[in-house]
Every structure is written in structure tokens, then in C-alpha cells.
C-alpha positions, 0 to 999 in steps of 0.5 A, a space after each residue: 231138691 235139697 235145702 238146708 236151714 243153715 248157711 255158711 257163716 251162721 252161728 249154730 248150737 248142737 242139740 243132740 249127740 256127743 257134742 250137745 250144747 256146744 256152739 260154733 261157726 259153720 265152715 261148710 255146708 253140703 245140701 246134697 248130703 244134708 250135713 254141715 262142718 262146724 268149727 271146733 265140733 265133731 273132731 275126728 283123728 285122721 292118719 296122714 302118710 307123708 307124701 313128699 320128702 321131708 313132710 311129716 306124717 302122723 295123726 291130725 285132728 279135723 272137723 268131721 261133717 255133722 247132720 244139719 238136723 242136729 244143729 239149731 241156729 243161734 240168733 245174732 241179736 238175742 243170742 238164743 237158739 231159734 227156728 227160722 221165719 221168712 219175710 218178704 220185703 221189697 221183693 227180697 226174701 229174708 230170714 228172721 228170728 221167730 221170737 216176738 221180742 227179737 225179730 232180727 233179720 239175718 
């Protein structure tokens, strides 16, 4: 079973690699591969061939997958990178910020 600490729609910060320090929103997750696609980060150039009559080919820029271990979640309340803690209230499991002063759930 493969699990990720990041979910689609989360705001994350890249902590290693050529895009270190950049933040963005998670567009897609792939738990089986352990990768995520982040908006505006890890841009790759793709060569596209025209498929239909009148369609243009050329170079387009797309977000490439990035390993989830290179990303850290940004707390929506305090705005700092944080690890996750889990708390169970009323039978539902919630993710929350580890920082003592913040403690925001998301």
C-alpha cells in the first residue's frame, strides 16, 4: 500500500532539487509512483506533432512529475512548512499542523 502525505489541492514547498524554495498548488498525485505534479514547478519542454489538419505542432511547456519526498506541506494558517500530525475527533481523522502555536486542521 502506497500512501502520500500530500493530497491534491494542497500548497507545498519544494525542499530539494533545481526548484528548491518554490511553492505551488498540487494538481495531481500518483501514490503508486510516489510522485506529484505541482502547478508551475518542474517545467519540461515537450515536442508535439500536429495530429489534425490545421493544428500546429511545436514545443510546449508542461509540468513534469516530482517525487513527493522533495515536497513539504505549507500550513494554510501560519504559512510555514510543516510536517503532519493526525488527530481523531468524533470518529473522523484530520490532518493538522505540528507547530504548537498554530495547530490548524486541514
